[in-house]
Every structure is written in C-alpha cells, then in structure tokens.
C-alpha positions as CSV (number, residue, x, y, z in Angstrom):
1,M,0.0,0.0,0.0
2,K,1.4,3.4,-1.0
3,I,0.4,7.0,-1.3
4,A,1.6,9.8,-3.4
5,T,3.2,12.9,-1.8
6,S,4.7,16.1,-3.2
7,V,8.1,14.4,-3.4
8,G,6.9,11.1,-4.8
9,V,5.5,7.8,-3.5
10,L,5.8,6.9,0.2
11,L,5.4,3.5,1.7
12,L,2.6,3.6,4.2
13,A,4.4,1.4,6.6
14,S,6.9,4.2,7.2
15,T,4.2,6.7,8.3
16,A,2.4,4.6,11.0
17,S,3.6,3.4,14.4
18,A,4.5,-0.2,14.7
19,G,2.3,-0.1,17.8
20,E,-0.7,-0.4,15.5
21,L,0.2,-4.0,15.1
22,T,-0.1,-5.1,18.7
23,H,-3.9,-5.7,18.5
24,V,-3.7,-8.0,15.5
25,T,-2.4,-11.6,15.7
26,P,-1.8,-14.0,12.7
27,I,-3.4,-17.4,13.6
28,S,-1.2,-20.4,13.3
29,P,-1.9,-23.3,10.8
30,L,-4.4,-25.9,12.0
31,P,-3.2,-29.3,13.4
32,F,-2.4,-31.8,10.7
33,G,-5.5,-33.7,9.6
34,Y,-7.9,-31.3,11.3
35,D,-11.3,-31.3,9.4
36,A,-13.4,-28.3,10.3
37,T,-16.3,-29.5,8.2
38,V,-17.0,-32.5,10.6
39,T,-15.9,-30.9,13.9
40,H,-18.3,-29.4,16.4
41,P,-18.7,-25.6,16.1
42,S,-17.6,-25.0,19.6
43,V,-14.3,-26.8,18.9
44,N,-13.9,-25.0,15.6
45,L,-14.2,-21.7,17.4
46,R,-11.3,-22.6,19.8
47,H,-9.2,-23.1,16.7
48,A,-10.4,-19.7,15.2
49,I,-12.3,-21.5,12.4
50,P,-14.9,-19.0,11.0
51,P,-18.5,-19.9,11.9
52,E,-20.3,-22.1,9.4
53,P,-23.1,-20.4,7.4
54,D,-26.3,-22.4,6.8
55,S,-25.8,-24.6,3.8
56,R,-29.6,-24.9,3.1
57,I,-30.3,-21.2,3.1
58,H,-27.1,-20.0,1.5
59,P,-25.4,-22.8,-0.4
60,R,-23.1,-20.5,-2.4
61,T,-21.7,-18.9,0.8
62,H,-21.4,-22.3,2.4
63,E,-19.3,-23.5,-0.6
64,M,-16.9,-20.6,-0.1
65,W,-16.7,-21.3,3.6
66,R,-15.9,-24.9,3.0
67,G,-13.1,-24.0,0.7
68,A,-11.7,-21.5,3.2
69,V,-11.6,-24.0,6.1
70,S,-10.4,-27.0,3.9
71,T,-7.3,-25.5,2.5
72,E,-4.0,-25.1,4.4
73,R,-4.1,-22.0,6.6
74,K,-1.1,-19.7,5.9
75,T,0.4,-17.4,8.5
76,G,0.6,-13.9,7.1
77,K,2.9,-11.0,7.9
78,L,1.5,-7.7,9.1
79,T,2.2,-4.2,7.8
80,P,1.1,-1.0,9.6
81,T,-0.6,1.7,7.4
82,N,-1.9,5.2,7.7
83,I,-5.2,4.2,6.1
84,L,-8.5,4.5,7.9
85,H,-11.8,2.9,6.7
86,K,-14.1,5.2,8.5
87,P,-17.8,5.1,9.3
88,P,-19.9,7.2,6.9
89,V,-18.6,10.7,6.4
90,Q,-21.3,13.4,5.8
91,Y,-24.1,10.9,5.7
92,S,-27.4,12.3,4.3
93,T,-30.6,10.5,5.2
94,A,-32.5,12.5,2.6
95,S,-30.4,11.2,-0.3
96,S,-28.9,8.1,1.3
97,S,-25.4,9.4,0.3
98,T,-22.0,9.6,1.9
99,A,-18.6,11.1,1.0
100,N,-16.9,7.7,1.4
101,W,-19.2,4.7,1.2
102,S,-21.3,3.0,-1.4
103,G,-23.2,-0.2,-0.8
104,T,-25.9,-1.7,1.5
105,V,-26.3,-1.5,5.2
106,L,-28.6,-3.5,7.6
107,S,-29.4,-1.6,10.8
108,G,-31.8,-2.3,13.6
109,I,-31.4,-6.0,13.1
110,Q,-31.0,-8.7,15.7
111,T,-27.3,-8.9,16.4
112,T,-25.1,-10.1,19.3
113,P,-21.6,-8.7,19.8
114,Q,-20.8,-12.0,21.6
115,G,-21.1,-13.9,18.4
116,Q,-21.9,-12.2,15.1
117,A,-20.5,-13.1,11.7
118,I,-20.6,-11.5,8.2
119,T,-19.4,-12.7,4.8
120,A,-18.7,-11.4,1.3
121,T,-17.5,-12.9,-1.9
122,F,-16.2,-10.9,-4.8
123,Q,-13.9,-10.9,-7.8
124,V,-11.0,-8.4,-7.6
125,P,-11.4,-5.7,-10.2
126,S,-8.7,-4.1,-12.2
127,A,-7.3,-0.8,-10.9
128,N,-7.6,1.9,-13.5
129,R,-7.4,5.7,-13.8
130,A,-10.0,7.9,-15.4
131,P,-9.1,8.3,-19.2
132,G,-6.5,11.0,-19.5
133,D,-5.9,11.2,-15.8
134,C,-2.1,11.0,-15.1
135,D,-1.5,13.7,-12.5
136,G,1.1,11.9,-10.3
137,K,-1.3,11.1,-7.5
138,W,-2.7,7.8,-6.3
139,T,-6.4,6.7,-6.4
140,N,-7.7,4.2,-3.9
141,M,-10.6,1.8,-3.5
142,A,-11.5,-0.6,-0.7
143,A,-14.1,-3.3,-0.8
144,W,-15.2,-5.0,2.5
145,P,-17.9,-6.4,4.7
146,G,-18.0,-5.0,8.3
147,L,-19.9,-4.9,11.6
148,D,-21.0,-1.7,13.3
149,G,-20.1,1.8,12.1
150,F,-23.5,2.9,10.6
151,Y,-25.6,5.3,12.7
152,G,-28.2,6.6,10.4
153,T,-28.2,10.3,11.1
154,G,-25.7,13.2,11.2
155,S,-22.2,13.5,9.8
156,S,-20.4,11.8,12.6
157,P,-20.8,8.8,14.9
158,L,-22.7,9.1,18.1
159,A,-20.6,9.6,21.2
160,G,-19.1,6.3,22.3
161,Y,-20.1,4.5,19.2
162,S,-17.1,5.2,17.0
163,N,-16.1,1.6,16.1
164,L,-16.2,-0.6,13.0
165,L,-14.7,-4.1,12.5
166,Q,-14.0,-4.9,8.9
167,A,-11.7,-6.6,6.4
168,G,-11.3,-6.7,2.6
169,I,-9.1,-5.7,-0.3
170,E,-7.5,-2.5,-1.5
171,V,-7.2,-1.6,-5.2
172,D,-4.9,1.3,-6.0
173,A,-3.6,3.0,-9.1
174,F,-0.9,5.5,-9.9
175,C,0.1,7.4,-13.0
176,G,2.6,10.2,-13.4
177,G,6.2,11.1,-14.3
178,G,6.4,8.2,-16.7
179,F,5.3,5.7,-14.1
180,D,2.1,3.6,-14.2
181,Q,1.6,1.3,-11.2
182,R,-1.2,-0.8,-9.7
183,I,-1.3,-2.3,-6.2
184,Y,-3.7,-5.0,-4.9
185,S,-3.6,-6.0,-1.2
186,A,-5.6,-7.4,1.7
187,W,-6.2,-5.7,5.0
188,L,-8.2,-5.7,8.2
189,E,-9.1,-3.0,10.7
190,W,-10.9,-2.3,13.9
191,Y,-11.6,1.4,13.6
192,P,-10.6,3.8,15.1
193,A,-7.2,1.9,14.9
194,Y,-5.5,2.1,11.5
195,A,-5.8,-0.6,8.9
196,V,-3.2,-3.4,9.0
197,G,-2.0,-4.8,5.7
198,V,-1.6,-8.6,5.5
199,S,0.6,-10.6,3.2
200,Q,-1.6,-13.7,3.1
201,P,-3.4,-14.3,0.9
202,A,-1.8,-12.3,-1.9
203,I,-4.4,-10.4,-4.1
204,N,-4.4,-10.2,-7.9
205,P,-6.8,-8.8,-10.3
206,G,-9.4,-11.3,-11.3
207,D,-9.0,-13.4,-8.1
208,V,-12.2,-14.6,-6.4
209,I,-12.0,-13.6,-2.7
210,F,-14.1,-14.8,0.3
211,V,-14.0,-12.7,3.5
212,E,-15.6,-13.6,6.8
213,V,-15.5,-11.3,9.9
214,W,-16.8,-12.5,13.2
215,T,-16.7,-11.8,16.9
216,T,-16.5,-13.9,20.0
217,S,-17.0,-11.0,22.4
218,P,-17.6,-7.3,22.1
219,T,-13.8,-6.7,22.2
220,Q,-12.5,-9.7,20.3
221,G,-12.9,-10.3,16.6
222,Y,-11.4,-12.5,13.9
223,V,-11.0,-12.3,10.1
224,T,-10.6,-15.1,7.5
225,I,-9.6,-14.1,4.0
226,F,-9.7,-16.9,1.4
227,N,-8.4,-16.5,-2.2
228,R,-10.2,-19.3,-4.0
229,S,-8.3,-18.6,-7.2
230,T,-4.9,-19.5,-5.5
231,N,-6.4,-21.7,-2.8
232,V,-4.7,-19.8,0.0
233,S,-6.5,-18.9,3.3
234,A,-5.3,-16.9,6.3
235,T,-6.9,-16.0,9.6
236,Y,-6.2,-13.1,12.0
237,G,-7.3,-12.3,15.5
238,V,-8.2,-8.6,16.1
239,A,-8.6,-7.1,19.6
240,A,-10.6,-3.9,19.9
241,P,-8.7,-0.7,20.4
242,T,-8.6,0.5,24.0
243,G,-12.0,1.8,25.2
244,I,-13.8,0.4,22.1
245,S,-16.4,-2.4,22.0
246,L,-18.8,-3.7,19.4
247,K,-22.4,-2.4,19.9
248,G,-24.3,-4.5,17.3
249,T,-25.6,-1.5,15.5
250,S,-25.3,-2.6,11.9
251,A,-23.8,-4.9,9.2
252,E,-22.5,-3.5,5.9
253,W,-21.2,-4.5,2.4
254,I,-19.2,-1.5,1.1
255,V,-17.0,-0.1,-1.7
256,E,-15.2,2.9,-0.2
257,R,-12.7,5.6,-0.9
258,P,-10.6,5.4,2.3
259,T,-8.9,8.2,4.3
260,I,-5.2,8.2,3.9
261,G,-2.8,10.4,5.9
262,G,-5.8,12.4,7.1
263,Q,-7.2,13.1,3.6
264,M,-10.0,11.3,1.8
265,A,-8.6,9.5,-1.3
266,R,-9.8,9.8,-4.8
267,L,-11.7,6.8,-5.9
268,T,-10.0,4.3,-8.2
269,N,-11.8,3.7,-11.5
270,Y,-12.7,0.1,-10.6
271,G,-15.4,-0.3,-13.3
272,A,-17.7,-2.9,-11.9
273,L,-17.6,-5.2,-9.0
274,S,-20.2,-7.9,-7.8
275,F,-20.7,-8.9,-4.2
276,L,-22.2,-12.4,-4.1
277,G,-23.9,-14.3,-1.3
278,G,-23.2,-11.7,1.5
279,V,-24.9,-12.7,4.8
280,T,-24.7,-11.9,8.5
281,W,-26.0,-14.0,11.3
282,D,-25.9,-14.3,15.1
283,F,-24.1,-17.6,15.3
284,A,-23.9,-17.6,19.1
285,S,-27.7,-17.6,19.4
286,P,-29.5,-20.9,20.0
287,S,-31.7,-20.0,17.1
288,P,-29.6,-18.0,14.7
289,T,-31.2,-15.4,12.5
290,T,-29.6,-14.9,9.1
291,Y,-29.9,-11.7,7.0
292,S,-28.9,-11.2,3.4
293,M,-27.1,-8.1,2.1
294,G,-29.8,-7.2,-0.4
295,A,-33.0,-8.2,1.4
296,D,-35.4,-6.1,3.5
297,P,-34.9,-7.5,7.0
298,G,-38.4,-6.4,8.1
299,A,-39.3,-4.2,11.1
300,P,-37.5,-3.0,13.2
301,G,-34.6,-3.6,10.8
302,T,-33.8,-1.3,7.9
303,L,-32.0,-1.9,4.6
304,S,-30.2,1.2,3.3
305,N,-28.5,1.5,-0.1
306,V,-26.0,4.4,0.1
307,T,-24.3,6.2,-2.8
308,M,-20.8,7.6,-2.7
309,L,-20.2,11.3,-3.6
310,D,-17.0,13.0,-4.8
311,D,-15.5,16.2,-3.3
312,H,-18.0,18.2,-5.3
313,N,-21.1,16.2,-4.0
314,S,-21.6,14.4,-7.3
315,P,-22.3,10.6,-7.3
316,I,-19.3,8.4,-8.2
317,S,-20.1,4.9,-7.0
318,S,-23.3,3.0,-6.2
319,A,-24.6,-0.6,-5.8
320,T,-27.6,-2.0,-7.7
321,I,-29.4,-4.7,-5.7
322,E,-29.9,-7.4,-8.3
323,N,-31.4,-9.8,-5.8
324,S,-31.1,-10.6,-2.1
325,G,-27.7,-12.2,-2.6
326,N,-26.2,-10.1,-5.4
327,L,-24.9,-6.5,-5.5
328,L,-23.5,-4.9,-8.6
329,F,-21.2,-2.0,-7.8
330,E,-20.2,0.5,-10.5
331,D,-18.3,3.7,-10.5
332,F,-19.1,6.7,-12.7
333,G,-18.9,10.5,-12.9
334,S,-15.5,12.0,-12.0
335,A,-14.2,8.5,-11.0
336,C,-14.1,7.5,-14.6
337,G,-13.9,10.7,-16.6
338,G,-17.4,12.0,-16.3
339,G,-19.5,9.1,-17.8
340,F,-22.4,7.3,-16.4
341,P,-22.6,3.5,-15.7
342,P,-21.2,1.6,-17.2
343,C,-18.0,3.7,-17.6
C-alpha cells in the first residue's frame, strides 16, 4: 500500500507506528489432519475457524466457507498503514449518500456482539485511472464487509459508538512522471485503529475472494480471507482498540474511498464489482437469524443503499441490488472521466 506525496510515493508502513500491530495476531496453521467440516462448532471456534453459514439457506456462501476451512491455513505478515476505513462521512438521510461509502447497510437487526458473523465474496477488479488522468497522485478503492459503524443520522458517529470491525481488499492506481503502477492488497481493521495490511493471501486482479469477519466477544474479533483462485487462506485475530467495544448497530457491504494520511482518497476507477452471497447471522444464538445483504430485514430492521459522492457532491459509486444475494457496484462520474454507468 502506498500513497503519493509532493516528493513522490511513500510506503505507508513508514508513516504509521508499529504499535498499530499489537492488537492483530496472525493465527497459526491448523493441526495436521484437522477437518473443520465435521468438527463441532464449539471446537472449531477454539481453533479460530470461521462460523459455518447455513448450507440450506445460503449454499453458495457455504461452498466458499468450505473452501476456506479446507485449504491449508497460511500465516501472514503484518504491515502498519496510515489508512482509515471510516464510518460514513457526511451521511445524508435525505439522499442516502455519503462522501466515502457506497453499498448496502442493515441496521436495527437482531445482532449479538458476543457472536456475530458477516461474509462477502467478490472478484478483484482491475485498478484503472479515469481516461487521460495521469497527475502523479494515487487513487484508492477498498471493498469490504463489516460490523458496526453505521448510525443513520448526522455527519459523525454518536458519542461512544465510534467503532467498526472490517476486512477486505484495496485496489490502488498511480500514473505520473512516466510511471504507471497498480497495487492490490488485503487488509483488516478495527476502527478507530488504522488498517493493518496482511501478506496472506496475496491479491491479484481477477481473483475470487471470500471474507468472513466474526466476533467472540464485544472486544475480540477474527478475520478469515480466502483466495479461491490461488487456494490460500489466512486467519487473523483482532482485539478492539482501548475503550472500544462492538455495539451490534449494523452490518454492511461496502465499496469505499478510504482516508489516507488524514485526507479522503480519490476513488480508483474500478469499473464494476459484484458482491455475491453476502450474509450476516448471530451464530452464538440458540436459534440464529440470518440476513442477506440485499433483502429487507423487516421491522424494526432497515436496509439502506447508500451512494458515494465525490468532493463536489456528485455521485461516483453505487450498488444495484440485483437480488437478495447479489450487489453490482459501478463507478461513474468523476471517478471514470465523467461518464455514467457503465463507464
């Protein structure tokens, strides 16, 4: 992960304290011969196996989970960054728009911070610049599922609720001074701590990625990232930052322009990106309730579909709900040179 500065391109790892890594732990490989698909869920949790989605209700998500827990678990290396994937900035209830998010959010649903899980599957898009845009600055895009972080009103989180547990991919592009560069990476974050880059699995354009984020307490989370294209899986433990705990306010599936070095990034021209089979469920409940990323949860829950705006308050990214388990994200406007979907 890199950003552009007035003097060139700077590694993010050199701009963040190594202390940002103390709350993230790479999970060791499983014992030889361990089969998570036939082991009791309580034992799987002790080995940091992601909770199993319902195979009858969500077979596609279950297939990805099965792949993630059946392949050898790699131990990734951690890299600190100065990237923040924030809760909605300048959220408008009137237009369902934000300055940094696009995608769907479920709020007011039955959740339990003692045991909530969320999944997403997507294919990594190519990182591009808008046609003719080669100004020597980076563009950035992050795609992720997350828990908490959405509050529904105002431009900032409610007091004491500033937290968001999430993981996903970053797709970045640079052009300028005769250089043309693309970077693809995986990361995790428990906001307000900075994002932590992870080396496993490696991310390439066109790869199919499965992400599951889950909690075992309001202050302890886990992340599994599985690259089905390379058959590499890695799991990480994430402790909440000091004074932060999960509230169970929302679950979300988001394409974002992150905040880097205190400034909101310009959105990478990612073209189109489909989220498939995204679900969230309270796995610790005796009778779990499962919600889909594109389905109305019913009262008192709410499904919100938010649109991302650029710095001039013009739309640049949105998600079309194709059905309860499919979201089609597209960028447009200034993100791709002024056009409308598809760019």
